[in-house]
N, C-alpha and C positions, 0 to 999 in steps of 0.2 A: 539507824537514823534517830529509829526510839528514845538515848537517852538523848543527845542536841534538842525532838523535839519539846522533850517536860522538859528540859534545861528552862527554855523560854515560857513558861506556864508557871515560873517558879519554882516547878517540886526539886525535893534537896534528893540527896548522894545519895542516901538509904532509901530514901521512897523510890529513886528511879531504880537503883537493884528490887526491889520489892515488884515495880513495874515486868521486870523482866524476870522477876522469878514467878510470876502468876501463872506466865506464861511454861515455864518448863516442870510446871507442877504437874499444872494438867495433864500436860505432855506424859509427864512420869508415871498417871497414878492410869491414864489409859490408853496406852504402850502397850501394856502386856498381855488386855484382858482382849485391844484390840492386832493382838497379833494370834492370840488364838482362836478370835471371829472368822481369822483368814484362815484362818490349817481348814475351819470350818462350813466354812460359807462361799469359800473364793474370794481370791487376792482382790480380783478386781469391780469388784464391787466398795469392798473397805476405801479400796485407790480413787475413783469419784466421790464416795461419800466427803473422805477426808477432801476431794480436791475443790472442790464449790465450797466447804464450811471456811477454809485459808481462803479464799476469792471472797464469802461475806468478808470476813475481819477483818481485809485488806481494808477493803473500805468503805469498812464506818469506822474505819483507824482515822478518815478526813476528819470527822467528827469530835472526836475524843480531845477535851480541852482540861480535863482534870485530876488529878491521881485514881479514884475510885473509878474514873472512867477510861480509864486508859487500861487500870488491870483488868475489865471485866472486860475488851475485848481481846487482852492477850491471856486469858481465859478462856476465852473460843477458837484463840487462834494454837492454842495447844492442844487441843480438839483435835481438830485440823489435823498437825500434826500427826498427831499418837492414829489415825485412821495412816493415817497417809505413809510414812517413815515406813516402818511395820515387814508393810506386803510391799511394797516395790527390792529391801533387802534382800527378802523371804523368795525370792521372784529371780533376780538374783540368783541363786544357791542356788537355783530350780532348771535354769535353762544351760548353767557353768556345766563343763566335765570336767570331776574333783582333781585332775592334771591341772588344771585354769582356772582355776578357784582365787588367788593367790591373785590374775591376773585379768580373771571379772571382777573382783570391788579394789583393783584397782580402778580399769576405766570407770565403771558408775562413782566411784567417789569421787574420782576425775569430773567427772562433770559436775555433780555435788558441789564440789565447793569450788569452781568457775563460776559457777552462779549465785554463791554464799557469798566470791571475791567480787562478782562486774555487779553487786548490787548497793553492796555500799560505794563503791569506788563512781558509777554511776549513780546515783541515788546523792551523793554532795556535793557531785559537779549539781545534778536537777532542781535540786532545795537551794545551791545558790542562784541558781538566774527564774526556777519557777516557784518557789516555796515549798513547806514538806505535805502540805496536800497532796498536792500537783505530786509527787514521789508515790504518792499512798493509791492514790489513784490510778494513774499508771503501773501498782504492782496487781492492785488489786485484777484489771484488766490481760496484766501474764498470767496470772496465773488463770482465769477464763482459760487459754489458752493452752492449758494445760490440759483444764481439762477434756480438753476434745482434745486434745493428744492422745488420752489415756483409750478414749473412750471408740480409739480413730483405731491406733493402732495396737495395741496388745491385747493380748486375747481373753475370750471367756477361759477360765478355769475349774478345773474337777479340783475339789477337798484332797488334801495331800491326804484331812485326819479320819479311813474312815477304818472307825471302832472295831465295826464287824469281822476286819479282815485284816489285821495287827496279828491276829495270835494270842492276846493276851489285854484282858481291858484296860483299859483306855484313860481311869484314874491313876491303874498302877503303873502303867510307863509315868503317865505325869513325876507325879513320889517316887520316880525313879529320874526323872532327867532336871528334877528338882533338888537333886544330891547329890552331879555330875559336877566329882569338884572343879575338872580343868572351867566348863562352864563358868560356874563362878567365880572361879577365877580369872576371866576374861569378863563381867563382867566388873568385877570390882576394882581392875587395871581404868577399862573404862569408867566406872563410874571418875578415877582419882583424876584423869586426865581429861575431862569435863572437867568437875574440878575447876580448875586451872583454866581452858577454855569458857564457863563462867566471869572470872573476874578479867582477862581479854572481854571480850564482847561484852561485858556492861562501865566496867571502871580503863579501859585504855584510854578511849575518845575525854574521856574527862582529866586522865594525869596528862594528854597531851595538851589536851586546849587548853588546861594551867602551867603546861609549857610556851604559849602562846603559837599555836596549830592551828590552824583556821581549818574547815569538816572539808577542803578541796586536800592536802596535805592526810590528814586522818583517813579520809576515803583512803589513799593514796598505799597507807599502812594497810588499812588491815587486806586491800588485794595484791597485796606480796606477800599479806601470812595467807590468803586462798590460796594465790597460784603458783607458790612454792609446793605446799596441801597438799595442791590441784596434781600438777606434775612429775612432781620428787613420788609420784603411788601407782605411776607406771613401771618404771623401771626395781621399783620396787618391789612390784607385787609377782614382778617376772623370776628377781630375783628368787621371794619366798615360794616361790612353785619350784626352781629348780633345786635350791638348798636344800627343801624340806626341814627343814629348823627357824620353823615360822615363831616358838615362842620365844628362841632365844633375838631374832627381831622383835619382836615386839619389846618382853623387855629389855630392848636396847634403847630404843623407840619412847619409852612411856621415864626412863632415865633420864633419856634427853630432852621431855617437857619439863624437868621440872628446873632442870640448871637453864633454859630460855626465855620461861617466866622469868625467871629471878633479873635475866637480861634484861629486862624493862626500867627498874628498880633506879642506878642509874639517871636514863636514858634524859637526857634534856635536850639535847639537838633533835632535829630532822634526822639523819641516816644513822643517826642510836635509834630514832627508838621501827625505824625500818630494817635494819638488821636483824633485831629485835626480832622481829612482826618473820624475815628471815628462816628464823631461826628456828620459829618453834610453827610454819609452817612445814620446815621435811620433816622436823620431830616427827608432830604428829606424821604427816605422812609414812616413814618408817615405822610405828607402830599401831595406828589402824588398818592399815593394810592387812599386818597377818592375824589382828582381831578377827578382824568379820571374816576370813579363810578359815579361823583357829573354828568360833563358834557353830558353823556347815558342816564341819568337820564329827566337832562332841556329838550333832544329837544327829535322830534319824529324817529320814523326811518331813513327814509327818505331825511333829511336834518343831519343825525347822522354827516356823510363824511366831512359835510359842518364843523358841529361842532370843530370836532378830525381837520377839517383844521385850523381852527384859532385855538386850542390849541397848535398843532403845530408851528404854526405863531409866537404864545409869546416866546415858546419854544426858537428858534432862532433869532428872536429879540431880545429877554433876553437877549438870549450870547453873540449877537455884539454887544448890548450896552455894554455888561462888558467888554471885547475884544477893542471894540475899543474909551469908552468913561473916561474912565477906567486906558487906557492905560496909554495916559501923564501923565495925574495926577501923581502915581504909579513911571514914569521915573523922574516927577520934585522931589514930596515928598518923594519917597522911599517905596520901600514893606510895612515896618510896618503900617504908615498913611493910606495907601489903602485898609489894611484889613479894619485898622475899618471903617474908612467911607463906604466901599460894605455892611456892617450891617447895618447905616442906611438905604442907602437908600431905604432899602428891606422895612423899615419901613410904608411907606406912603401905601403902593402897599398888605402889610396886614391888615392895615387898610378898605381900598374899597375892600376887602375882605369881612369883617370884614359888613361893611351895604350891600352888597348886598344879604347875608345870611338870613337877615332879619327878620321872620318870615316864610323863608323857611320851605316849609315843601316837602319830596321825595311824587314822585308820586304812590302810592302803589297800583292801578290797575289793576297792569298788573297782570290774572296768572299764576302761573308758566306757561313754557316751556311745550310741548308735545312733545312726538317725530317729526310726522308732523308738528307739528310748525316751530320743528327746523330746518324741510326740508324744508321747505318755508320761510325761512329765507324771512328779507324786506315784507313779503305781504303786500295787504291793509287789515287784518280785524275788526271787528267791537269795537275787545281787544283791540287792539291797534292805530285805532282810537279815543275812548274815553280818553286812557291814552295819544295819544299825542292832545291833545286837548287840557289837563293839562299841557303839555307840553311846546305851548306857549306861555300860558299865565304865562310862567318864572318858572313853579312847583308852585304857591304862592295858594293855597286852601284857 
């Protein structure tokens, strides 16, 4: 709702892109260190801090009326999501057995995108009846419930990174993680796909409004995209686990994202926007279900927060780049040209991902977790050390 809300105060298209970019900038800058902190000090603590910051930021949106004010609030919100996102993604990989990583991320991201779909759809309808400020107040209350849920249902967690038990210096392992070619390829694919998403979230509402769609129908386009994104992650998560070729599935998804965002260029009618949103949602489901599981496979558990932090940083820097860099171009050339160019920009990142996955083989020596092993998540067992060594070598055998 933010682009439509800001438009009411006379804020330009490029400035709206910059406001969204402020959120993505802060989230991107803090995701990597937040993920590393969750490795060292525990997931629950970071999740609680992130939820509290998000609730405060949503409440402050009720009082934002200018470009600088809204940009400042979005910086705060970016910090909150940086603390929350990598923590939760790391938790999923530690709870799920290696044989079910695709399905676990499928269900987790289904919940994520159901929320992202309901937000714009419900917010669009509520904004027409109650106004934007009421929507933001309700959002703040919802995040307070989320804070309660984190404290009530998520257990305390023993930090995964225990340098004295890993067998080699933590900093030496850290350098090896950053030279992990498949991990870097996953980050590159994530950045490119999220650059596309940044254009979609920031400028699709303005493109649709320019074609005569009201806030309610624009919200429905978001809903279709998010529901497709969510629901298709479940079957594609199963396919990812059973086929054992996650990197192929991820590449197909990234390529389809390029085609899907380009479909918004000729869109004029409501049905055309809905179909393009449906295609984009399915494409993201195909790609990201496998990418999340690939990242979990390429690094040992004691650095999974760091790896997921880098993944989230690429998400937010990609979203920021789409909003900030392409905003002036869209304002100058128009929406149709902007969506075509966005699709083209994603191609080099797809090629980089394909190159990074040459000769990739998943670490297949992790035995299925027993109940006792799941309770001891993050422990430095002989089995985990064996697979961790292969993951530090980039998943190549």
